[in-house]
N, C-alpha and C positions, 0 to 999 in steps of 0.2 A: 584618435584612431579613426580613420575614415572608411566607410563601407567598401570603397573601391579596392581595398587590400584583399578582398574575398571575391570569388565568383560563386554563384549559386548553382546548386545541383537540383535533385529531385525534391519534391515535397514529401515530408515524412509523415506528418499528421496535421490536422486542423483543429479548430476550436477558438477559444478566446485568444490564445497565442498560437500562431502557426509555427510548426517546426519544419525547417528545411535543411537540406545538406549545404554546408558552406565549405569551400576549399580555399585555404590560404594561398594566395598567388605565389608568394616568395618561397614558401616551404613545401607546398603541395599537400600539407596535412589536412585531414578531413575533420569537420566538426559538425555537431548538431546545433543549429542556430535557431533559438527561440525568437520569433518576430512578433512584436506586440504593437498593435496600432494604438496610438494615443487617442484617436477619435472613438474607437470602439470600446476600450476598456475603461470603465469608470474607476476613478481614483487611481489611474495608471502610475502616477509618479510614486505614491506610497507603495503600490504593488511592486514596482520594479525595484525601488530602493530596498524594500524589505527582502525580496528574493536574492539580490546581490549581497546584501549584508549577511543573510543567512548562509549562503554558499561560502563566502569568505570566512565566516565564523567556524563553520564545520571543519574547514581544512587549515585553520589558523595555526594550530600547535602541531598537528601531524596529519598526514593524509591517509585515507583509507582506500584500498583497491576496489572496495565494493560500494562506493558512493561517487556519483557523478561529480566532476570537478568543473569549476568556472575557469575559462581561459581568457575571455575577452568580452568587452561590452562597449557599445557605442550607440549613437542616436542621430537621426536626421530630424527634420522639422516635424514629421508626422509619425515616425516609427522608431522603436527601440529594438536593438539586436543584442542577444546574449548568446555567447559561443560556449558550448558544453561538450563533454565527451560524446564522440560519434559511436553509438552502439548499433550493430547491424544484425543482432540475433533475435530481434523482436522482443515482445513482452512475456511475462509469466502467464498472463491471460491467453495470449496466442498459442503458447506451447501446451497448456492444459486443454485448450479448446481443440487443438489438433491431435494430441496424443492421449488424452485422458489423464486420469489420476497418476501421480508418481508412485512407484513402489515405496513402501514406507521407509526403507533404509535410505534411499536417495532423497526422499522428502525431508527426513530428519536432518540430513546433511545441509540441505538448502535452508531450512528453518534455522539451524545453528548459525550459518553465515549471515542470515538476516538479523538474528539477535546481536551478533558482533557489530554489524553496521548500525543498528539502532543504538547499541551501547556507545559507539563513537559519537553519534549525533547528539545523544543526551549528555555525554561527557563534555561536549563543546557548548552546552548551555542552550541547546535548540530542541524544540518539539516539532516533529515532521508534520503531523496532523492530517496527512492524506496518503497513508500507506494503503495501497490496494494493488491488485495484480497488474493493472495498466501502468503503474509507476515503478514496477520491478522489471528492469531490462537485462538483456544478456549482451555482452560485449561483441560476441561473434555468433554465427549460426551453429557452431560446434556444440554437440551434446554436453560437453564438459566446460562450456564457456563460463567465464567469471560472471556472476550476478552483480548488478548495479542498482542501487537505489536512486531514484530520480523523482521528479515532481515536487520541487520545493516551493511552488507558488503560493501555497497556503501555510507554509511553515512560519514559526515564530521563534525569535530569541526569547527565552523564558524571562519574565518580569520586564519585558520591553514595553515601549510606549503603547497606548491603546490602539487596537486594530480596527480599521474601518469596518463597520458591520456589513457593508456592501460586499466585502471580500470573503465573508463567511460562506456564502453559497454562491458558487459560480458554475458555469456550464461544465458538466462532467463531474460534479461533486457526487460522490458515491455513498449514499446513506447506509447501504448494507454493510460497509466496511468500517463504519464509524461508531465510536463509543457513545452511549447515550448522553453523558455529560458534555460531549463535544458540542451539542446544539446550544447549551446555555452558557458555557464558559470556555472550555475547549483548549486552553493553552498548555495544560499540564502534560508532562511526558507520559502519564498513565494512559492517555488515549492511544499512544502508539503501541503500548503493550496489548491493549485490547485488539488492535489491528493485527498484531502479530498472531494472536490466537485465531482470528478470522482467516488470515493468510494460511496458517498451518492447516486449518480445516479444508480450505479451498485446494491446497496442494495435494492433500491426502485423499480427500473425497472426490475431487474432480468437479466440484460445484460449490457455489457460495454457501456460507453458513446461513445467510438470510437472502431472500429474494424480495426486491423492492417493487411495490406497485402502488397505484393511486386509484381509489374508488370513491366516487361521490365527493371528490375534493379532499379526501382523508388520506394522508400518507400512512403506509403500513408496511410491515415486513413478514414474509413467510419464513419460518424457522425450521431447519432440518434438525430433528431432535437429537440424533447422536450418530456416530460412526459405528456401524455394527462390527466391523472386523479390524479396527485399529487396536494396537496394543494398549494395555492399561496405562503405561507411563505416558504414552502420547495423549491419551484421553485426559489424563490428569493434567498434563502441561496445558492443553487447550482450555480445560475447565478453570484453571488457575488465572490464565490470561483473561478470561471472560467473566471474572467476578464482577458482579453489578456495582459493588462498592469500590471506587478507584483505589482507596487506601489499602484494600486487600489483595490487589493485583501485585505480582512481583515487579520489581524494577528490571531493567534490562540486564543488570549485573546478576540479579537473583535468578532470572530466567536462564541465564548461561550456567548457573549452578544446579539446575534441575537435572535429574538423572538422564532425561531425554538428550540434553546437550553434553553431559559429562561422559556417560558410558552407556550409550544406547545399545540394546541387545534384543533380539527377538525372543529370548528366553522368557522375558516378563509376560509375554502373551499367555504362556502356559502356567507360569508359577506365581504370578502376582495376583492377589485377591483384592487389590486397591480398586475402588470403584470411582467412576467419574460422575459428578453431579452437575448437570447443566445449570446455568444461572437462571433458575425459574422465576426469581423475584423480578426479573425484567419482563417476564412474559405473562400474558393473560390469554385465555383460550378464545378462539374464534369459531364460529359455527359455519363459516363459509369455506369448506374444504374444496369447493369446486374452483376456487380462485387459483389453485395451484395447477400449473400445466404439467402433469406428470409425464405425458408423452414427450414434451419438449425436454424435460430433465433427463429422461432415458436416452434420448437422442444425443444430448450433450455429452453424457458420460456413460457408455454402455459397459465399462469395465468393472465398476464398483457400485454396490448398492448402498443407498443411504435410507435409514429408517426415517419416515417423514411424520411430522405432525404440523398442524397449522396454528399459528399464534399471531397476535398483534402486539407489536411493541408499544408501550406507553411511555412517552417522553415527558420530561417535566416542562 
């Protein structure tokens, strides 16, 4: 397959791999084309082979309407091209940044869809390992557009060959959406369930569960302590996903069996006495409350208040 079968459109995003619009000349179909420079990306061959293998594996037995699909790939002497679904509705991060937090009922519907997508990925024997708002796309700009899970560059086929350490941390890697054990081992599907909990918090609160910063060369995270006005079942769902022990987190199947995904109702706000306990074992107190930019947080999401406390994450 030669690149001349496509003509290029606008640049969609940049980074280690540039994303451009590609139009197939014969059919006129539009694709999102990932352009990877062999000269710029270390271990590029393993990186590309892994991403292609993962995308094929995810859709091998059955396709999911909520996961981007691989359509074509080819290379030149210096560049590799990967053609994926063309999504024009922006990212989850863009939508929350523009509109603020989702109403809880709509948020639960979106979280349920993401749980189904993650279940499909795990059933295919793959761990995504990079679930974050920037990797959740919308197929069209419509408010009710289908959501699409993308960003499989760091994904792994579970129990696959050793992964080059240089691929563990790449440009755009988002520590605040990542499970603690991801730093040391990180291939288990449980890391994706942690990220589901972080995504649920982000969708409902309009801000990240943790804010990343670096001070004096030390990486740390600012933690929002809880959602003050979320229903008890939603808080319980998030708390279970954020269990510090990976073995205590639900699987994607079990997450779908949680009351939030099975029979969500606002009635539990008034009638449930179930309490949500944040995963305190991951957190230790920090005395530097001035590090949190409260003004910036309020500007980011004026619609919903988060109760805030400041913590530092301690990683192994």
